[in-house]
C-alpha positions in Angstrom: 161.2 121.2 90.7 159.6 122.0 94.1 159.7 125.1 94.8 158.6 125.6 91.2 155.2 123.8 92.3 154.9 126.0 95.6 155.2 128.7 93.6 152.9 127.8 91.0 150.0 127.2 93.5 150.8 130.0 95.3 150.2 132.5 92.9 147.1 130.5 92.3 145.9 131.0 95.4 146.2 134.0 95.5 144.2 134.4 91.8 141.2 132.6 93.4 141.5 135.2 97.0 141.6 138.4 95.2 138.9 138.6 92.7 136.7 141.1 92.6 133.0 140.5 93.7 131.4 141.6 90.0 133.0 138.6 88.9 131.3 136.1 91.3 128.0 136.0 89.2 125.5 133.6 90.4 124.6 130.4 87.7 121.3 130.5 85.4 119.7 127.6 87.9 121.0 129.8 90.7 118.7 132.6 90.2 116.1 130.8 89.6 115.5 129.0 92.6 116.2 132.0 95.3 113.1 133.7 93.4 111.7 130.4 93.3 112.2 129.2 96.9 113.2 132.5 99.2 114.8 131.3 102.7 111.9 132.9 104.9 109.0 131.6 103.2 111.1 128.7 103.5 111.8 128.4 107.4 108.6 130.1 107.9 106.9 127.0 105.9 108.7 125.1 108.2 108.1 127.0 111.8 103.7 126.8 110.5 103.8 123.1 109.9 106.1 122.6 113.4 103.4 124.6 115.1 100.5 123.0 113.3 101.4 119.0 113.6 103.0 119.5 117.5 99.8 122.1 118.8 97.1 121.2 117.1 95.0 118.1 119.4 94.7 119.5 122.8 96.5 116.6 125.9 92.6 114.6 126.3 92.8 114.3 122.6 96.7 113.2 122.1 95.7 111.2 125.7 92.0 108.7 124.8 94.0 108.9 121.3 97.0 107.0 122.6 95.0 105.0 124.7 92.8 103.9 122.1 95.7 102.8 119.9 96.5 100.5 122.6 93.7 99.1 122.4 93.2 98.6 119.3 97.4 97.6 118.3 97.0 95.0 121.6 93.5 94.0 119.6 95.4 93.6 116.2 98.2 91.5 117.6 96.3 89.1 120.0 94.3 88.1 116.7 97.5 87.9 114.3 99.1 85.5 116.7 96.1 83.5 116.8 95.4 82.4 113.0 100.0 82.8 112.8 100.1 80.1 115.7 96.9 77.3 114.2 98.6 78.4 110.3 102.5 77.7 111.3 101.6 74.9 114.4 104.5 74.2 116.6 107.5 75.2 114.6 111.3 77.4 115.2 109.5 79.8 113.0 106.2 80.6 115.5 108.6 82.9 117.4 109.7 84.3 115.0 105.9 84.8 114.0 104.7 86.2 116.8 107.1 89.4 117.0 105.7 90.2 113.8 102.4 89.9 114.9 103.1 92.0 118.1 105.3 94.5 116.4 103.7 95.3 113.2 100.7 96.6 114.2 102.9 98.6 117.0 104.1 100.3 114.5 101.4 101.6 112.6 99.9 102.5 116.0 103.1 104.6 116.8 103.2 106.6 113.5 99.9 107.4 114.1 100.4 109.0 117.6 102.6 111.0 115.4 101.1 112.4 112.6 98.2 113.5 115.2 101.5 115.1 117.4 102.1 113.0 119.7 105.7 113.2 121.2 108.3 110.0 120.6 108.7 109.0 124.0 105.4 108.9 124.8 104.5 107.2 121.1 107.4 104.8 121.8 105.5 103.7 125.3 103.6 102.0 123.1 105.9 99.3 122.0 106.7 98.4 125.7 102.4 98.1 127.0 101.3 95.9 123.6 103.7 93.3 124.0 103.0 93.7 128.9 99.2 94.0 127.8 99.3 91.0 125.2 101.3 88.8 127.3 99.3 89.4 129.8 96.6 87.8 127.5 98.3 85.5 126.8 98.9 84.1 130.7 95.2 84.7 131.2 94.5 81.9 128.1 96.5 79.9 129.3 96.0 79.5 132.6 91.8 80.0 131.6 93.0 76.8 128.6 94.3 74.5 132.0 91.5 75.3 134.4 89.0 73.9 131.6 91.2 70.8 131.1 91.1 69.8 134.4 87.3 70.7 135.0 86.5 68.4 131.6 88.5 65.8 132.8 91.2 65.3 129.7 94.3 66.8 132.4 96.4 63.6 134.7 
């Protein structure tokens, strides 16, 4: 029984291996798609699109674009934080809302930078810098709040 199965299997392999090329005909859908989308045209379109995105803007404009995105993302993160902290108050969910307030404008800025042709590494540095700027602004406002309370007489 095993020998019969092995022999049938080898015969079917032999039939599949030695088929002449004229028997292999492409399907009608494959021929239509091959006419509509030739390989050379797709390769050239992909190369031209990649070149246009990465070389569209000079380096100085890309740097200016990064700086503007950094300032706008930091401002929106601070605005979101001030709005969220007044709405949510002192609950256990406040830290998650603060993280969301920092991350969401930064995500939009990274998408914009990538569309403008900035490399991934430079665009993702925005997450670090916006978080650091947000922390610095937060410390300054905490310190100013403490000074104002001290001089107004509300502090011990």
